[in-house]
N, C-alpha and C positions, 0 to 999 in steps of 0.2 A: 474775747473771752478765753482764758487759759483752760486747758483740758488736762485730764489725767487718764491713764489707761492702765489696766492690770492684765496679767495673764495668769492662768492657773496651771500649776504643774502637779501632776499626779495621775492616778489611774483614771479618774473621772474625765480629765481633759483628754487623755489618750483615747478613751472610749468614744468620746464625742467626736474627736477629730478623725477617727478612722471610719466613721459612718458616713462616707462620702455620698452614698446613694440617697441618703435622706437630707442632704444639704438643701437649704432653702435657696431658691433662685432669687438673685438680687436684681433690683431695678438699676442701681448704679451705686458705686462706692463714694457717696457724697458725704458721709458722716465719719468722724474719727472712730466711732465704734465699729463701723463696717471695715475700716482700714485695719484696725487692730485684729480683727478675726483672721485676716490673711497675712498679716505682718507682725506677729507677736514677738519675733526676735529678729536679729540682723539678717540671717540667712536660713531658709527652710525650704522644704518641698511640700507639695500636695500629694505626691505619689509615694506610696509605701511599697517598695519592691522587695521588702523582706530581706534586704542585704544581698540579694543575688545579682544586683546590677550596680555598677558604679554610677552614682548620682552626683557626687561632689568631688571635683578635682581642684586642688589648690597647689600651685607650684611655689611652695614656701621655702625654697632653698636659701641658705644664709649668704646672700650676696646683694648687690645693688638692685637686682631684679626680683627681689623677694616679693611674693604676693601673700596677702593675709586678709583675715576677716576680724574686725574688732567687734566683740559681742559680749554681753554680760556672762561671766562665768565660763567663757570660751565655749558656750553651748550653741549648737546649731540644730535645727529641726530636720534631721535626716535619719533613716533607719540605721541600725547597727550593721556594720560591715559594708556600708555603701559608699565609703569615702576613700579616695586615693590621695593621700597627703604626702607631699614631697618635702621632707625635713621635719623638724619638730617645732617649728615656729609658724604654723599655719593659722593660728588664732591668737588674738590678744584680748585680755579683759579690759574693763574700763579703768583699772588701776595701773595699767602698763605691763602687767605680767603677760608672758607669752608661753606658748606651748602648742601642742596639737589641738585641733578642734575636737570637741566632745560631742558625739552624737547623742541627742536627746529626743527619742521618738515622740515624747509628749508634746513637742513643739511642732509636729507635723500638722499642717492645716488642711481644712477641706479644700476641694477643688472649687474654684470660682465658677459658679453657674450664673450666667447672665445671658439674656436674650441678645443674639448677635444682630447687628444692623449694618453689615457690610454690603450696602446697596450700591455704593458708588454713584448715587444720583447727582452728586455735585461735580462729577467729572474728575479730571486730573489737573494737578498744578505743577508747572515746571518753573522753578525759581532760578532765573538766570541773572537777576539783579535784586536790589532791595525789594522786599515784599512783606505784606501783612496777610496772614492767613486767619480766617475766621472759622469757628466751629462748623462742622458739616460732615457729610458722608462722601468720602473721596475714593476714587479707584486707585489713585497714586498721588503721592507728593514727592517730587524729585527735585532736590536742591543741588543744582549742577553748576551754578555760576561761581564767580569769584576766582581769585588766584592767591598764591602765597603772600603776595604783597598787598592785596586789596580784597578783603573778605566782604561778601554780601551780608546784609543784615536781614534776618528773618524774624518778624514779630509774630508769635503764636498767641492769639487772643485767648483769654480764659474761657473755659467751657468744655464740652464733650465732643470728641472727634472719633470718627470711624474711618480708618484709612487702611485699604487693602495692603498697599506696599508703601513704606516710608524709606526713601533712599537719600542719604545725605552724602553724595559722592563728590560734591564740590567743596569750596572753601567758604564756610558759612558760620556766622555767629547767630545762634538761635536764642532769642529772648523770650522768656516766659513771664507771666505775671507773678509779682512777688506778694500780691495781696489777695488774689482770688485763686480758686482751685482750677486746675487744668487736668483733664483726663483724656488720654490718647489711647484708643484701642487700635491695634494693628494686627495684621497677620504676619508681617515681617518688618523688622527695623534694622536697617543696615547703615552703619557708620564706620567706614574704613579708616577714619582717623584724622580728618581735616576739619572737624567741626569743633567750635567752641560753644559750650553751653553757658547761658547766663540765667541762673535761677538761684537767687540768694535767700529765698524765703525758706520756711519750714519744709522739709521733704514731704510732710503730709499733704502739702498743697499741689504736688505734681505726681501723677501716676501714669506709667506707660505699661500697658497690658497687651500681651501677644496671645492670640487665640488660634487654635487649630493644632492638629496632631503634628504638623511639620513646621509650626511657628518657631521663629528665632528672633532674639534680640542680640545683635552683634555690635559691640562697641570697641573701638581701638583708638590708639593715639594718646598723647598727653592731654588729659582732659579731667574735668571735675564736674559732677552733676549731683544736685541735691534732689532726690526723687526716690520713689518706690518703683521697682521693676517687677513685673509678673509675667510668667510665660507658661503656657500649657505644654511647652516642649523644652527648648534650650535657651539658656542665657550664657554668653561667652564674653569675657572682658580680657582684653589683650593689649598690653603696652601702655603702662602708666595711667590707666583709667582709675579714677577715684569716684566711688559712689557713696555719697552721704545719705543714708536712708535705710532701706531694707530691700531684700531681694527674695522672691519666691519663684521657684521653677521646678520642673521635673528633673532637669539636670542643670548643674551650675559649674562653670569652669572659669578659673582665674589663672592668667599667665602673665609673665613679664612685667612685674612691678605693678600689678593691679591690686586694688584693695576695696573692701566694702566697710565703711565706718557706720556703725549703728547709730542713727539719729532719728528719733520719732517719739511722739507722746506715748506710743505703745511700748517702746523699749525703755525710754528714760522719762518716767512720769515726773511732772512738775513737783518740786520739793516744797513749794510754799502753799500747798493745799491744806486747809484746816477743817476739822470736824466741829460743827457748831450745833449747840442745842438751844432752841428758842421756843418760848420765852425762857429766860434763865431762872425764873421762879414764878409762882402763881398760886392763886387760891380758887377753890371751886367745890361744887358738890360732888361727892363720890359717885352718885348715880349717873351724873352727866359725864364725869371725867374731865380732866384738864388736857386740852390738846397740846401736844408737844411736837415740834418739827425737828428732825435730824437732817442736817445739810452738810454738803461738802462745798466750801467756798474758797476762792482764791484770796490773795493778799489784799485785794480791793474790796472784798466782801461780796463779790459776785458768785452766785451759785454756778459751779462748773457742771459739765456734762457727765452724767452717770455712765459707768462702765460695768454695771453689774457687780460692784464690790460687795463683799459680805459685811453686814452691820450687826454687831452684837450690842444689846442694851440690857441693863439690869437696874434695879431700884433697891434702895436700902433705907430703913427707917432712920430719921435724923437722931432720935433718942438712942443712946447707947444701950444695948441689951434688949431693945424692943424687938420682938419676934413677929410682930403683926405685919405681914408682907402686903405689898400692893399687887395690882394685876393690870393687864393691858387689853385694849380693844382697838379695832381698826377704825371704828366709826362713832365711838361714844356710847355704844349700846352693849351692855354686858349683863350676864345672869350670875347668880350666886355660885352655881357649880363651876363657873369659869374663873372663880376667884377664891379657891379653897386651898391651893397648894403653894409651897415655896417656889416651885418651878414656874408658877404663873407670874412671878415678879420679874421675869426676864423673857426676852424673845430674841430670835435671830431672824434676819431677813436680808434682802439684797436691795441695793439702790437700782433704779431703772437702768436698763442697758443702753438707753438713749434718752435724751431729754434731761431736764434738770435733776441733779442728784439730791433729791429731797424725799424723805419718808416721814409721814405723819402718823402718829399713834396717840391714843388717849390713855392716861393713867387713871386707875380707879383704886378704891380701897373700901373694905367693909368697916373701917375704923376711922375715927377722927384723928388721923396721924399726919405727920409731915414726912416727906421722903426726899432723898437725893437721888438723882438719876445719873448713871454713868453710861457712856457709849464708846465703842472702839471700832476701828477698821484695821484689822491686823495686817492686811496686805500692804497698807501704806503706813503702818506703825503710828496710827493716830488714835489718841484717847482724850476724852474730856469728861468732866462732871459738872453738873449744875444742880441748883435747888436753893431753898426747899420748895416743895410743892405741897401745899397745905390743904387738907380737906376740912370743910366747915359744916356746921349743923344746918344752917339756913343760908339762903342766898336768893337773890332775884335772878331768875332765868329769863333770857331773851328767847322767845319762841317765834321764829318767822313762819310765814305761810306763803303760798303761791310761788314756791320755788320752781325752778325749771330743771329739766334734764335729770330728774330723779332725786333731787335733794333740795330742801328748803334753804340750804346755804348757798345754792347756786341761783344767782339773780342776773338780770339783764341791765346793762348800762342805760340809765335814763328812765327806767320803768319803775313806778312805785309798787311797793308790796306791803301788805299789812303785817304787823307783828304784835305779839302780846308780851306782857311782863307778868311773870308768875313768881309768887313767893313760895319757894319749895324747900324741902329738906325734911328734917326730923325736929319736932318742936322741942323735945327735951334732950336731943343729942344722944339718945340711947338706942341700942339695937343695931341691926345690920344697916349700915349707912347706904348700902346699894338700893334699899327700898325707900325711895323718896316719894313724897306726896305733896300736894298743895296744902299750904298752911292757910286756912281760910280766914283771912283778916279782911275786914271791910273798913277802909279809911282812905283819906287823901294823904299821899306821901310825896314829899319833894324828891324828885329823881334827877340826878345830875347825869347828863349825857356827855360823852366824849367819843372821839373816833380817831382812827389813824388809817391812812391809805398808802398802799404801795402800788406803783412806784412813788417815791418821795417827790418826784418832779411833778406829780399831778397837782393841778390847781383846784381840784374839787374836793369837797368834804361830803361825808354822808349827811343828808338832810332828813329831818323828821317833820312830820305834820300831825298835830294833835287836833282831832275833830275837824272843825271848820276853819281853824286858824291857818295862817299862811305857812308855807314851807320855811323852815329855818335850819341853820347849820346845827348839827348835833354836838354843840359845845356849850350848852347852857343848862340851867336847872328849870324844870317844869313841875308843876303840881299835877300829879296823876292820880286819878280815882281808881282804887282797887276795890273790887267787889268779890267777896269770897276768895281773896288771894290772887285775883287775876285782873289785870288792866288790859284794855284793848279787845275785850271779848269775854268769852266764858271759858270754862275748862276744856271744851271740845273744839271751839273754832273762834277765829278772829272776826271782829265786827267792823274793821276798817277805821276805827276811831284813832288808832295809832298807825302811821305809815312811815316808811323810810324809802330813800332812793339814793343812788349815787350816779351822777351824770358823767360817768367815766367808767373805763374798764380797769380792773386791778383787783388786788386782794385788800379788803378793808376789815377793820375790826371796830365793832360798835361796843362801847363800854357804858354800863349804867352803874350808878352808885346811890345808895339810899340808907338813911338811918331809920332802923325799925326797932322801937322799944329800947333805944339806947345803944344798939349795936349797928355799926356801919357795915353794910354788905355791898360788895362790888363784884360784878361779873362782866364778862365780855364774850362776844360771839363773833367768830370770823365769817366773812361773806366773800364770795367770789363773784365778780361781775364780768360778764362777757359782752362783746358787742351783740346787737340785735341780729344783724345779718351782714353779709359781705357780698360784694358784686364786682364784676369787671366793668370799669367805667372809663369815660373820658375824664378830663380833669375836674369838671364840675357838672357834668351831664352824662346821660347815657350815650354810649357809642351808637352809631347808625345801625339799625336793625332791620334793614329791608330784606325781602326774599325775592318775590317774583313781580314787584312793581316795575313798571316801565322806566320810571325815573329813580330806581333804587340802587344805582351804582355807588359803591363806597370806595373801594380801593383795589388796585391791581394786585393780583396774586403774586406772592413772593416779595412784596414791598413791606418794609418795616413800618410798623405803626406803634405809637405809644399808647399804652393803656395803664390804668391805675387800679390796683387792687385795694378797694375801699371797704373798711369795716366801720359801721355807723351805729349810733345809739338807737334806742327804741323809737319806733314810729307808730303812734297810736292808731293811725288810720289803716295800718296793715295788720293790726292785731286786735281783733274784735273781742268784746267783753270788757268787764270792769278793769281787769288786770291783763287779760289776754293770757297766752301760754308761752310768750317769748319767742314764737316762731312766726314768720310772716304767713298770713293766710293765703296770699297769692303773690306772684312775682310782679313787681313794679319797678323795674330797673331805673326808669326815669326819675321816680321819686327818691329811690335810694341813692342814686348817683348825685342828686342835687344837694345831699346833706354833706356836712363836714365830717371828716373822719373822727372816730372816737379817739380823743387826744392821747390817752395813755395806753392805747393798745399797742404796746411795744414790749420787747424783751427786757426783763429786769430780773432782779435777784430772785424773785419768787416764781417766775415762769417765763416760758418762751412764747412769743407771738410769732406764729409762722403760718402763713396762708398757703394753701395748696390750690392748684388749678386742675380742673378736669374739663374736657371738651367733648362735644358730640356734634355730628353733622345734622344740621337742621333743614337745610335745603341744598341740593335736591334730595328727595326722599331716598333715592337709591344712589349710592356713590361711596367714595372712600374718604377717610378722615385725613389722608395725606400726612405731611410732617408739619407739626405745629411746634414752634420754639418760643421760649420765653427767656429773655436775656441770654440767648444762645444755647439754652438747654432744651432738650426734648420735653414737652409738657408733662409727659408721664413721670419724668424724674425731677420736676421743678417744684420747689416750694420757696417762698420768699420770707426770710426772717425780717420782721418789721422792727426797726430800731428808731430811736429818736431822730437819727440823722436822715433816714430814708422813708419815713412814714408818709411823706407827701411826694415821694419820687415816683417817676413813671417806670414801667416795665416795658422793655422793647419786645414786641411781639412780631411773629412772622408766620405766615401760612402759605404753603406752596400749592394750594388747591383753590378751587373756585366754589362759590355758593355762599351759604350762611352757616356760621358756627353758633352753637350754644355753649356758654361757659358757666361753670359752677366755681365759686370761690368759697373756701371753707377752711376751718381748722377743727380737727378732731381732738378731743381730750385736752382742752385748754387747761392750763395749770396742772397738767398731768392728771386731771380728774376724769375718770372713766365716764364717757357719755356726755361730758360737758363740751358740747360741740357748737361752734358758730355756724348756723345754717346759711346756706347759699341762697341768694336771689338769682335765679336763672336769667341770664341776659344773652340775647342774640346779638351777633355782630356780623354785618354784611351789608350788601352783597359784594363779595369779592368776584372780580371778573378777570379774564385772562390779561396778562401784562402785554402780550403781543402774539401775533400770528405769524406763521411762516409757511410759504409754499414749499412743499416737500417733494412733489412729483408733478412733472408736466410730460405728457406723452401724446405725440401725434402719430397715429397709426396710418401707414400708407399702404396702398394696394401691393400685394406681393408681386415680385418680378418687375416692379416698376422702379428702376434705379438700382435695385439690389434684390437678392432673394427675398428678404423680408420687406422690401419696399423702402424707398428713400425720398420720394417726392410725390406730390399730388398735382393734378391739373386743376386749374380754376374751374369750378362747377362740378368737380368730381368729389364724391363723398370720401372723407377720411374714414378708414376702417374703424378707427377708435380715437376718441379724444378723452383723455383722463387728466383731470386736475385734482390734486390733493393738497390739503392744508392741515396744519396742526395748531392747536392753541397751547400756549406755554405760560408758565409763571416767570417772574422776573429773573429767577435763578436758572431758567432754561428747562426745567422739568415739564412734562406734559400735564395739562390740567384735565384729568380724566373725568371729573364731575361735569364738565361743560356739556357733555352729551345729554345729561339729565335735565338741563335747563328747559324751561318752557320755550317753544319755538320762537315766540315773539321776542325773546331776549337774546337769541343767538345771532351771531354775525351772518351777513349774507354778502355776496360778491357780485361785481359787474365786470365784464370784459372791457378793458380800456386800451387806448393806444391809437396812433394815427390811422391805422388800417383796421381797427377792430370791427368797423361796420361791414367790412367785406365778409366776415364770418357770420353765419346765421345763429350765433349763440346769444340767447336772450337772458335778461336778468332772471327770468323764471327758471332757466336752466341751472342757475348758480345760486339758488335761494337757500334759506336755512334748513330746508327739509333734508338736505344732504349730510347733515351732521349725524354721525353714528352714535353709538352708546358711550363713546369715550371722547377723547380730544381730537377726533379724526373727522375731517370733512372731505368727502370725495364725490366728484361728479362721475357717475358710472352709467348714465343712461344716454350717452351721446354716440354710441356705436353706430356707424353707417348713417349718421344723421347730420353731420356737420359738413358744410361746403364753404369754400372760399369763392365768393361770387366773382364773375367777370365784370369788368368795368364797362358800364353802358356808354355808348357814344351818343350824346345828346344832340349831336348835329344831324343825326340820321333818324328816320322814322322807323317804327317797328322795333322788334327785338334785335337790336344791333349792338354788338360789343366791339371794343377795340383792345388790342393787345397792350399789356403793360407788364412790368416786372422784368425778369423773375425776382422772386422774393426769397431771401435767405439761402441762395444757391451757392454752395461752396465752390470756390475756384473761379467764379465768374465776377469779373471786375465791375460789370454793369449791374450786378444784383443789388436789390434794395434790401437793406437790413431793417427789420421791423423791431419794435419794442412793445409787443403786446404784453399786457399785464392784467392783474386783478386789482380792482378797487374795492375796498372793504367798507361796509356800513353796518351799523348796529345800534341797539338801544343803549348799550354800555359803551364807554370809551374804547375805541379799537385802534390798533396800530400794527404796522408790519415791522417796527423797529424796537428792539429790546431796550435801546438806550434813549429813545425819544418818545415820551408819552404826551408831551404838551409843547409844541403842537404835535399831533399824531401824524405818523407817516401812513397814509391811507392807501397808497399804491405800491405794488411790488411787481417787478417784471417777472414774467414766467421764466422757468428754468431753461426752456428751449423755445425756439421760434420755428414756425412751419416752413418747409421748403415747398414753394408753390410756383407753378409755371402756367403760362397761357399756351394751350396746345391746339393743334388742329390735325385732321387727317386729310391727306392729299392723294387724289387719284390722277394718274397721267392719262391724257387722251391718246388713243392709239388707233391704228388701222391695219387691215389685213387683206388678203386676197379674197376673190369672190367665193362665198360659201364657206369660208374657213372660220374656226373659232379664234379668238384673240385674247391673249393674256393681258391683264390690266395691272401695271405696276402700282403699288400702294406704299405709302410711307406716313409716318407720324412725325410732326415737327413741333417745336416749341419756340417761343419768342425769347431770344437771348438778350434783349435790351436794344438791339440794333436791327436784327433781321430774324426771319424764321430759319432755323437750322434743324437738321435731322435729330430726332430724339433717340439717339443711338443706344440708350440704356433702357429703352422701353421694350420689355418682353412680355407685356401684359395686355396691350390693346388688341381688340379682336375685330373681325369682320365676318359677315355672313352675306354672300352675294345674293342668295335667294330672297333676302329682305331688301327690296329695292323699289324705286320708282323709275319709269322710263317714259321717253317722249321721242316720237319720230321727228327727225330734223329734215330728212330728204329721203325719198322724193316727194312724199305727200305728208305734210305735218298733221293733216286731219285723219290720217290712217294709222290705226294701231299697228305696232310692230309685233311680230312673233318671236323676236329675239329674246334671249334671256341673259341675266347675270347670275352666275353661280360660283360656288366654291367658298370655303370658309377656313379660317385659320387664325392664329395669333402671331402678331408681328415678331420678328426676331431682330434685335438691335434696331428696332424702329421701322422696319420695312418688310415688304413681301412682294416678290415679282412673279410668282408662278401660280399661286393658288386662286387668285380672283380671275375668272374667265368670262368673257362675253361670248355667248353661244349663238352662232348664226342661224341655227334651226333648219336651214335647207342649203343645198349645195350650189344654188345659183343666185343666192341673195346678193344684191347690191343695194346697200341702205346705210343711212347714217342715223345713229340713235344716241341720245343722251341718257345715261344711267346715273341715278343718285343712289348711293349706299345709305340706307335708312339708319340713322343713329338716334332718332328721337321721335316722339309722337307728333311734333309739329315741325314744319319746315316750309319756307315760302313756296316751293314748287308744288306743294299739295293743293294750292289754290289756283294753279294755272291750268289753262285749257289743254286738253289732249295729253295730260300727264296721267299715266296709269300707275297705281301704287299697290304693292302687296300690303296686306293688313298688318303684318308683323314688322317689328323693328328691333334692332340691337341697341340697347339703352346706353349710349355713350354721348350724350348731348355736349359734353365738354370738348369734343373734337369737331364740333361744327364751326363754320367760319362764314363771314360775310363775303362770299365769293363773287356775287353779281350785283352788289349794291342794293340788294333787296332784304337784307337782314341776315342773321346767322342761319345757315342752312346746311343740309347734309352735303358731304363731299360728292362731286360728280365727275364723270368722264364722258367724252364724246367718242364713240367707237364708230369707225367707218368700215363697213363690210364691203369689199370689192374696190378698194382704192387702186388695185391693179388686178389683171386677169389671172395671174398666177403662172404664166409661161416661164419655165425655169431658164430658158435660153435668152429671155429678153428682160432687160432692166428698164422699168418704166419710170420716167420722170414724173409723169402725171397723165391722167386720162380725162377726156371731155365728159361733161355732164355730171361730174362729182363736185358738189358745191361747198362742202365744208370739211375741214380735217382737224379742227382743234376746238378747245374750249373758247 
C-alpha cells in the first residue's frame, strides 16, 4: 500500500513541537505516521537550544570533499543561530539548487519518548564469521571478523532490537530486509568505516535510534545507507558516507564528502494519490441524508493511510441561481437549526492521523433540490467534484435493528438481524423536507433487492429471509406486505418477518427499489460486518491450555511455536437469545478455534483488518510476564495486518518464561468506526516448562585447618562442614525462568545424587527433592551443614564394624588418587534436561562442578617405656591412606586428642588388677603429629607396670567389651580416625606403656631387665 505524509509549517506546528514535556510516550515507531512525527524533513533536531549552542555543522567547502544536505527548500529543523556552515553550498533543494541551509524552527520535532528495554538478557554477539542475528535484547553486538579481501556477511532479521553497544569494527556486509521493517535501538553505534550496508528498500523501513545523554551514532568510510537515524545526543558522518532518508539528533555533524539525501514518504509524498468522492451521485430523503465518503486512494484505487491532512468540503445547488443550500451531519441525524445558514453547506475536517484516509458525512437539505459536492486537500493540491445528489419527496427506508457496538449499521458476520422497510417522506413534497414521517399505506408492493459487498473478492452476498421462507440472496424481487407504511414490523419495532445476514466480514450495501403509485423509489443502506470473535489458536483447534495438571506439559520455555490469530463468524451457541448481542457469552476457545476464519476479514480499500495481541500470566498466580514476542516483535508492540495472502498464515510466538499464558486477540475500531470492536475469546496456552536446568554451584565444606586454613579435604566418616548444591531453570534462550518457583511442588523437578561412588555419601533423594526450589528459578540444598559424610568401605570378610582403607579420592597431586564423577540426576513431571541443545532425548545427568577430596585416616599412638616411677610422653600422629600405604597427614592441623578421655587395661604384672596410672594431656596436632603433650602418668615413684591405654574417639570400640578394661565415660568424637588395629574391628588408637623398663641409674645403660614381659603393641 502506498502512503503519503504531510507536515505543517507555521506557528501552530512550532507551538506543538516545542511542547516536549507533553509529548506522548510511544510504544514503537511502527507506522509511517509515527515516523513522520520525528522525521518531517531531511535533517532536524529535537532540542531547541535557542541558538546559543552549535547544533548543526556541515563542512560544505567547494571541493571534492564537500558535504551537504539535500532537503526541500534547503530547510532544516534547527534553531536560528545554531548552525556552523562552512561555505555557501551546505544544502541543496530537490531541484538541484544549492546554497546554505535555512534554519526553520517550525521543523523542530518532539523528543522521542519511548520505554527503554536495554536489558541485555540475550547476552552479547561476536561476529567473527558469517552470522544471522535475530531480534532481541543484547548487551553488545560486535562485528569483528573479515578482512579487506574477504568480508563477513551479517544478516539482520526484521524486527525490533535493543542493543547497548553496536560495534562494527571488522570488515562486514550488513544485510537488512528489503520488505519488512527493522528498528534497532542502541546506546552507541560505532562504524569506523569498514562496513558495507545493504538496504535497498524504502528508508522508512529501517530506523536506527540511539538513546541516552551520551549516545552517539558514528559512521565513517565510503558507504551508502537507506535509513532514518535518530539520536538523543550526537550523530557524526565522516568520509563519503551517504544517508538516504532522514536524520534527527541533538547535534549533527557532516565532514569529508558526507551527505544526507532526503528520501521518505514524510518528505516526498507520493504524487499519484487522488481524492475520491463516493458515491459519485445519489438519491435520498433529506431527513436521512445521503452518505458520502471522502477518501484518499492510490493509483490502484486502494485507500492510503491517513496523515491528518486537512479536508475542505462544500456543496452547491445544481440549478444556476438557486440559493437553497444544503447542510451536513456526521451520522445522518440533523435538526432544522443546524441547516439554516449558508455556512452549513460546507465543513472542514481532517483525515485520521493513522488508519485508512476516509471521512464519511451525510448531506441533507430542507428542499427538494439537487447538489454538487466539491472537496479539496490543499496540502496535496487535490481537488474533485461529484454529483448530483438529489433529494426526493418519498422513499423506502431500510431500518435495521439488533445492531452491535452502538449502531444498527454495525452487524456481525453470519448473524441474522431483523430489518424493516418504511415508506417515508412528505406526501405532497411541500414544507421542510427535514421533517420526514411515515406515509401510511397498506398494500403489497413488489420490492427488488440488490446488494454489493466489499471487498470485491468476497464470495458472499447479503441474504434475506422473508417470514418462514428459506434464505435467499438479496438479488431478486419479493412481494412485501406494507401495513401503515411499514413492512417487517410496525413503526416502533421489527417483528422478525424480514431478516438479513452476510456470512462474511466487510462493508456491504443493501439496496431496495419499488414502484409506488407510478413512481419508482430506490434507497440503499450501508452495513458494516465484523467477525464475531477472535482467538489465538492452533491451525484448526485450540492450543494446549494446561496449568497444574501432572500431564500438562506443552512446550519448553523460549522455544518458538506457531499460533494462528483467527477471526470467525457468529457462533449461535456462544451468543444466547434470538439474535444475541454479537459478543460471546463466555470463552470457548476450543469451539472458536475449530471454525474457519471469516474469509474476507482482510485489509481492503474500505478498511484495515489488523489484529492485536495482549497477554497475561494465568499460572502461576504470582510471577512475571517475561518477554513474549510475536513474529520477533514484543507483544506490546505487535499487531498483525490480515491480508488475502496471510490470513491463514501462522504467527511465530516465543515466551522466555514458564507457566501458562492467557491471550486476547482483538481489533478496536474496525473500519475506523468508534467502538466497532472485534471481541476476544480469551485462550490459555501452556504449560510452558523450563527448557533446561544447570548446576550453578557445588560447594564441599571441609574442616578448618585440615589441608589449609579454610580446609581442603575430609576424612572418610567425618562430616563435611557444609554441602551446597544449587541449580537454575532456564529458557531455551538462556534466561532464568523466574516463574518456576511458583509452580505447584508436584510439578517441579527433583534430583538424585548419582555416580559410581554416590552411595558412599549419605545424601538421600529426600535431601534433594522439589521442596528446595525458592520463589524464583533457584534450587538450593541448604540443610546439609555438618550432616554429610563419606562412609568408610566395609570389609565384608571380617566380622563386626570393620572397614578397609581405599582412595584417596580427588586428591590433587596424588597419582594413585581416584577421580570421581558425582553428579545430579533430574526427574520431574514435565520434560527435564541438563542440556540446552538436547531435549529429546533429554540429558538427565550432569556432573557436579567440583568433586570432594576424601581420604581414609587413622590416629596412631606409639608404644613407649620409661624408668621406674617416671611419666612417659606418648608420640601421636595422624595418617591417611595414599593408595599404597599409610603416610603422615602432614597438612592436618585440626585433629585433636584428650588424654583424660581414655580406656586402660593392666598387661603386667596382674591383668586382673586395675592400674592407678593415667593418660593425660590434650592438644591439636601440628602438621599431623604431636610428641610432647600426651603423657602417661605413673602415679607413684616406685611403679613397675605395663598398661595399655586407648584414646577414646567414639562411643563404641571393641575394647569396651573386653575384661578388665576400665574406661572414662567421656570421649572425643573423632570416629573417622579409628582403625582395625587388632583384627577385632575398627577401634580407638592405643599404646602400651611400660613403667620401669629400667631402674633409672644414670650411670648404667640397661639392655633389658628380668620380669618385664611386654614392651610393645
